[in-house]
C-alpha positions as CSV (number, residue, x, y, z in Angstrom):
1,M,-15.8,2.1,-18.9
2,A,-17.0,4.2,-16.5
3,I,-16.2,3.2,-12.8
4,R,-19.2,1.7,-11.0
5,V,-19.7,3.5,-7.4
6,A,-21.8,3.4,-4.7
7,V,-21.7,5.4,-1.8
8,A,-22.4,4.1,2.1
9,G,-24.0,6.8,4.1
10,I,-25.2,8.5,1.3
11,T,-28.2,10.4,2.6
12,G,-25.6,12.1,5.4
13,R,-23.9,15.4,5.4
14,T,-20.8,14.6,3.3
15,G,-22.6,11.3,1.4
16,R,-24.9,13.3,-0.3
17,W,-22.4,15.8,-1.8
18,V,-20.4,13.3,-2.9
19,A,-23.2,11.0,-4.4
20,Q,-24.2,14.5,-6.3
21,G,-20.4,14.9,-7.7
22,L,-20.2,11.4,-8.6
23,A,-23.7,11.2,-10.5
24,E,-21.7,14.4,-12.7
25,T,-18.6,12.8,-13.1
26,P,-18.3,11.3,-17.0
27,D,-15.9,8.7,-15.8
28,M,-18.0,7.5,-13.2
29,E,-21.1,5.9,-12.8
30,L,-23.1,6.1,-9.5
31,V,-25.3,3.0,-9.3
32,G,-26.5,3.6,-5.7
33,G,-26.2,4.1,-2.2
34,L,-26.6,2.7,1.3
35,S,-28.7,4.1,4.2
36,R,-30.5,2.3,7.3
37,H,-33.2,5.4,7.0
38,H,-33.8,5.4,3.2
39,G,-34.0,2.3,1.9
40,G,-36.0,1.4,-0.9
41,Q,-36.2,5.4,-1.9
42,S,-34.7,6.1,-5.6
43,L,-31.9,8.7,-5.5
44,K,-34.5,11.1,-7.0
45,E,-36.5,10.6,-3.6
46,A,-33.6,11.0,-1.5
47,L,-31.4,13.3,-2.6
48,G,-33.1,15.0,-5.9
49,L,-30.7,13.6,-8.4
50,P,-32.1,14.3,-11.8
51,G,-31.8,11.5,-15.0
52,G,-30.5,7.9,-15.0
53,A,-28.9,8.5,-11.7
54,G,-32.3,9.6,-9.7
55,E,-33.7,6.2,-10.9
56,K,-31.1,4.3,-8.4
57,K,-31.9,3.1,-5.5
58,V,-30.9,3.6,-1.6
59,W,-30.6,0.4,-0.1
60,S,-30.6,-1.1,3.5
61,S,-27.9,-3.5,3.2
62,L,-24.8,-4.0,1.2
63,E,-26.1,-7.6,-0.1
64,E,-29.3,-6.0,-1.3
65,L,-27.3,-3.5,-3.8
66,L,-25.0,-6.1,-4.7
67,D,-28.1,-8.6,-5.6
68,R,-28.9,-5.6,-8.1
69,E,-26.0,-3.6,-9.1
70,G,-22.4,-4.4,-10.2
71,V,-20.2,-2.2,-7.8
72,D,-16.3,-1.7,-8.3
73,V,-16.1,0.8,-5.7
74,L,-17.6,1.3,-2.5
75,V,-17.4,5.3,-0.9
76,D,-17.7,5.0,2.7
77,F,-18.9,8.2,4.8
78,T,-20.6,6.3,7.5
79,V,-20.0,6.5,11.4
80,A,-17.2,4.1,12.7
81,E,-19.8,1.9,14.3
82,A,-21.1,0.9,10.7
83,A,-17.8,0.8,9.1
84,R,-16.4,-1.8,11.3
85,S,-18.6,-4.7,10.3
86,L,-19.4,-3.0,6.5
87,L,-15.9,-2.6,5.6
88,P,-14.5,-6.0,5.9
89,H,-17.9,-7.2,4.3
90,A,-17.2,-4.9,1.4
91,L,-13.7,-6.3,0.9
92,S,-14.8,-9.8,1.1
93,R,-17.4,-9.4,-1.5
94,G,-14.7,-8.3,-4.0
95,L,-15.3,-4.2,-3.7
96,K,-12.4,-1.7,-3.5
97,V,-12.9,0.7,-0.7
98,V,-12.4,4.4,-0.5
99,S,-13.3,5.3,3.2
100,G,-13.3,9.0,5.0
101,T,-15.6,7.6,8.1
102,T,-13.7,9.1,11.3
103,G,-13.6,7.7,14.9
104,L,-11.4,4.7,13.5
105,G,-8.8,3.3,16.3
106,E,-5.7,1.6,15.3
107,A,-6.9,-2.1,16.0
108,D,-9.9,-1.4,13.3
109,F,-7.2,0.1,11.1
110,K,-5.1,-3.3,11.3
111,A,-8.5,-5.6,11.2
112,L,-9.3,-3.8,7.6
113,E,-5.7,-4.1,6.7
114,E,-5.8,-8.0,7.5
115,A,-9.3,-8.1,5.5
116,A,-7.9,-6.3,2.2
117,L,-5.0,-8.8,2.3
118,R,-6.9,-11.6,2.9
119,H,-9.4,-10.9,0.1
120,R,-6.9,-9.5,-2.0
121,Q,-8.4,-6.0,-2.4
122,V,-7.2,-2.0,-1.9
123,I,-9.1,0.2,0.8
124,L,-8.0,3.8,1.4
125,H,-8.8,6.0,4.2
126,A,-8.3,9.2,4.5
127,P,-9.1,11.6,7.6
128,N,-10.2,14.2,5.0
129,F,-10.3,14.2,1.8
130,S,-10.4,18.2,1.4
131,L,-6.9,18.8,-0.7
132,G,-6.7,22.1,1.2
133,A,-6.5,19.9,4.6
134,L,-4.2,17.6,3.0
135,L,-1.5,20.9,1.8
136,L,-2.3,22.2,5.6
137,E,-0.8,18.7,6.6
138,R,2.6,18.9,4.8
139,M,3.3,22.7,5.5
140,A,2.5,21.9,9.3
141,A,5.0,19.6,9.4
142,L,7.4,21.3,7.3
143,A,7.2,24.1,10.1
144,A,7.4,22.0,13.0
145,R,11.2,21.2,12.0
146,W,11.8,24.6,12.7
147,L,9.1,25.8,15.3
148,P,8.3,23.1,17.5
149,E,6.1,24.6,20.0
150,V,2.7,24.4,18.5
151,E,-0.9,23.5,19.4
152,V,-4.0,22.5,17.2
153,V,-7.5,23.6,17.4
154,E,-10.0,22.2,15.7
155,I,-13.8,23.6,15.3
156,H,-16.9,21.6,13.8
157,H,-20.4,21.5,13.9
158,P,-22.0,20.0,17.0
159,G,-23.2,16.7,15.5
160,K,-19.8,15.7,14.4
161,K,-19.3,12.8,17.1
162,D,-15.6,11.9,17.6
163,R,-13.3,14.5,18.7
164,P,-10.4,15.5,18.3
165,S,-11.2,15.1,14.5
166,G,-9.6,12.9,12.1
167,T,-7.6,15.8,10.7
168,A,-6.2,16.8,13.6
169,L,-5.1,13.6,14.8
170,A,-3.1,13.7,11.2
171,L,-1.7,16.9,11.9
172,K,-0.5,16.3,15.3
173,A,1.0,12.6,14.1
174,A,2.4,14.7,11.1
175,M,3.9,17.3,13.0
176,E,5.3,14.6,15.9
177,K,7.2,12.8,13.0
178,A,8.5,16.0,12.1
179,G,10.1,17.1,15.2
180,A,7.5,19.2,17.4
181,R,7.3,18.9,21.0
182,Q,5.2,15.9,22.1
183,P,2.5,15.4,22.6
184,V,1.2,18.0,20.7
185,P,-1.8,19.5,22.3
186,L,-5.4,19.2,20.7
187,H,-8.3,21.0,21.3
188,S,-11.7,20.5,20.0
189,V,-15.1,22.8,20.0
190,R,-18.3,22.2,18.4
191,L,-20.6,24.9,17.9
192,P,-23.8,25.4,15.4
193,G,-22.9,27.3,12.4
194,W,-19.4,25.9,11.3
195,V,-18.2,23.0,9.1
196,A,-14.9,22.2,9.5
197,H,-11.7,24.1,10.9
198,H,-8.6,23.9,11.6
199,R,-5.9,26.3,13.1
200,V,-1.8,25.1,13.7
201,L,-0.8,27.8,15.9
202,F,2.9,28.1,16.3
203,G,5.0,30.2,18.9
204,S,8.7,30.7,19.4
205,R,10.8,34.1,20.6
206,G,9.5,37.1,19.5
207,E,7.2,36.1,16.6
208,A,3.9,33.6,15.7
209,L,2.6,31.5,13.1
210,T,-0.8,30.3,12.4
211,L,-1.5,28.2,9.5
212,S,-5.5,27.6,9.4
213,H,-7.9,25.8,6.8
214,D,-11.7,26.4,6.5
215,V,-14.0,24.1,4.7
216,L,-16.9,26.1,3.7
217,S,-18.9,23.6,1.8
218,R,-18.9,20.1,2.0
219,E,-18.5,20.2,-2.0
220,A,-14.4,20.4,-1.1
221,F,-14.3,16.7,-0.5
222,L,-15.2,15.9,-4.0
223,P,-11.6,16.5,-5.7
224,G,-9.9,14.1,-3.2
225,V,-12.8,11.3,-3.3
226,L,-12.8,11.3,-7.3
227,V,-8.5,11.2,-6.6
228,A,-9.2,8.3,-4.7
229,V,-11.8,6.4,-6.4
230,R,-9.7,6.5,-9.7
231,G,-6.4,5.5,-7.6
232,V,-7.9,2.6,-5.7
233,M,-9.1,1.2,-9.2
234,R,-5.4,1.8,-10.5
235,V,-3.5,0.3,-7.5
236,E,-2.4,-3.7,-8.1
237,T,-1.3,-4.2,-4.7
238,P,-3.7,-5.1,-2.1
239,G,-3.9,-3.8,1.5
240,L,-4.7,-0.6,3.3
241,Y,-3.7,2.7,2.4
242,R,-3.9,5.6,4.7
243,D,-2.2,8.5,2.7
244,L,-4.1,10.3,-0.1
245,W,-1.2,12.3,-1.3
246,P,0.7,9.7,-3.1
247,F,-2.7,9.0,-5.1
248,L,-2.7,12.7,-5.6
249,E,0.4,12.8,-7.4
250,G,0.0,9.9,-9.0
251,K,1.8,7.5,-7.4
252,G,-0.5,5.6,-5.6
């Protein structure tokens, strides 16, 4: 049976790419989406999706969506202000959640963990669903053991509200844990024409090492989202998960 998935922030920069990919994935059914500005439109009208997926609707609220569709997993690519209320509510309604919304703090994650445990549900949050970005984090942590002098530069489009990026913060945490000098400096750049780019710059006596990752299109996030959706359906232990890597290895 196909996994029934809804997308919050479905008309956003990332949400529309994810929705299109979900609609084309055989073991998943895109049953609708959430958007404050496009409620009532069909997915064909809002996103240009063809076929049965195009007949599904964009709703203004989670309650409207759940009144009309069965949903197994809510995929969230909204903004922090919306996610703080939406995600606990989704967990309380019995949904599993996959979230890529950045700008959430430790207090937010504590509240999400408490909600997941209280309602015996699963939520996976990752700052970046690109598999390349996940590998960058692992490689940077390895390098930091031997080259502790390091700085991070992240470059995004001007519409990205949070700075530094969630990916840059994850890189910082991973490298500091591995032995990098603390705190690892982070530098944020916002320029038109760029999507999502991270540079990890290591320096040592007589040499330098640069690790870099570039998202050229937001479709790069889809493979990781699919791994996450399948993973949260498989996990039996409720709670908040903040690492995509175990899910990628089939251990999540």
